[in-house]
C-alpha positions, 0 to 999 in steps of 0.5 A, a space after each residue: 696482328 703485325 707480322 715482322 717483316 723478314 728481309 728477302 735474300 737477294 737471288 741475284 748473283 754479284 756482278 763480279 761472279 762469272 758462271 760456266 755459261 758466261 765463260 763459254 759465252 766469252 770463249 764463243 765470242 772470241 773464238 776467232 782470236 783464240 784460234 787464229 792467234 795461237 796458230 799464227 804464233 805457232 807458225 811464226 815460231 816454227 818459221 823462226 826455228 828454221 833460222 836457229 843454227 842446228 846443234 849436234 850431240 855426241 856421246 861416249 861411254 866408258 868404264 873407269 879404272 877398277 880396283 884389283 886385289 894387289 899382289 902385295 896384299 898378303 906380303 904387307 904383313 911382313 912390313 908390319 906397321 909400315 905396310 898397315 900405314 901404306 894400306 890405310 893411305 891407299 885403301 880408299 876406292 875411287 867411286 865413279 863420282 870421283 872420275 866425274 869430278 876429274 872430268 869437270 875439273 879446271 885441269 881437264 877443261 883448260 886442256 880442252 879449251 887450249 886444244 880446241 881453241 874454244 875461247 875463240 869458238 865460243 866467242 868469249 873474252 875470258 877463260 872463266 866464261 869459256 869454262 862456263 860455256 863448256 860446262 853448259 854444252 857438256 853433260 857428264 853423268 855416272 850410271 848405276 851400272 858403273 859406266 860414265 857417259 859424256 855428252 857434248 853439244 856443238 854446232 858441228 857434228 864432228 867437233 861434238 864427237 871430237 870433244 866427247 872423245 877428248 874428255 876421255 883422253 884428257 882423263 887418261 892424261 890426268 890419271 897419269 899424273 895423279 895417284 888414284 889407284 891403290 897401287 899408285 898410292 902405295 908406290 908413291 908412299 914407299 918411293 918417298 920413304 925409300 928416298 929418305 932412307 937411302 939418304 940416311 943410309 948414305 950418311 950412316 955409311 960415310 960416318 962409319 967409314 970416317 970412324 977410327 977403328 983400332 985393333 981392339 975394336 976389330 978383335 971384339 967383332 961387334 957385327 953379330 950383336 950390332 946387327 941384331 940391335 939394328 934389326 930390332 930397332 927397325 922392328 920397333 920403328 915399324 911397330 911405332 908407325 903401326 900404332 900411329 896408323 891405328 890411332 887414326 881409326 881405333 880407340 885406345 881401348 880397342 883390342 887390336 890397339 892394346 895388342 899393338 901397344 903390348 908388342 911395342 912394349 916388348 920390342 922396346 924392352 928387348 932393344 934396351 936389353 941388347 943395347 945395354 949388353 952391347 954397351 958393356 962388351 963393345 970395344 969401341 963405342 963410336 964405331 959400334 954406334 955408327 955401325 949399328 946406325 948403318 945396319 938399321 938404315 940398311 934394314 929399313 932400306 931393304 924393307 922399303 925397296 922390297 915393298 916399292 918393287 911390289 907396288 910397281 908391279 901392282 901398278 903395272 898390273 892394275 894401272 889406271 885403265 879407262 875402258 871405252 865402251 862406246 866411242 863418240 861418233 859424229 851424229 847424223 841427226 841434230 839434237 836441237 832445235 826441236 822444231 815441232 816441240 817449239 811450235 807446239 809449245 808456242 801455240 799452247 803458250 800463246 793460246 793460254 795467254 790470249 785466253 787469260 787476256 780475254 777473261 781479264 778484259 771481259 771482267 774489266 768490262 763487267 766491272 765498269 758497269 758497277 758504279 762502286 767498282 768504276 769508282 775504285 778503278 778511277 782511284 787506281 788510275 789516278 794513283 798511277 797518274 792516269 787521267 780519268 
């Protein structure tokens, strides 16, 4: 009976397979290279690190301006919508990240570049490259505790401290030019409105003086009635501004918006009623109209002047105060280069590279023993233009 021949599986491992013992053998055969080489590289890196100029890092910590409750917060209601509009324009609170952005702004960077002659110090031809170098040497961060930290690197210890402190000084200067706090924004808002109203009030006063007034007009004494109309006009204007401000964050179906529209309608109805009554009883329409315009602008001017003064008081009380917690001082120790770390990293990196080189070299030697692999290597060399 013929037995079917079963092929025997080869127990010989492939020529390109490397076992753990083979790896240990390779390491043992090249132990001198794998130990002396990395140590030599580490010692060389350590020697080179002594030639690198030292870098010093100085840091300062400060508390950015904090928003305070303004004195005029409860009095804005007397202005109605105008106060609401100013509050909406000034109600944004500046987070610490905003002040970090100020410190990184071109305005501050250019001021520091001119102040410390950084373009020559960094040996840069263009200011844009100087800004990049300054950004690289400066680290600005805002912590969860609300404090902002400024760290500056430089080759000289005192310069690094001066640069760090100068960041805070330039921030103070910039905040003096910008309206950052609530009081500052309200002050600018009312200052603009006050100037516009003052100009219109002057025009109305000149028009009133140039009007011709006869005896019948003087007898009619339109002052009381016209003053009431002017004041009501001012209230209508305030309510219209309030409605416009509410449109920015409320829908027309919102209760507050509907109430504001109802109040505006009622004020307009009262104004129309008074205007119609005055037009029938007034002795001189031209004089009455001009006098009413004068009283209207005068009422608005008084409202804006009152709120402007309150905003100035709040600004003086609140202010954009930058409170420095830690003033940067000239560091006593350098921060870079870290010689020990450089030597360790160079040793480990070169050791890994040499181990990889030894393994690849041994693998290529084993591959040459196989005719098939040798033929493939020869083709690869010919493809790259090398002679076999």
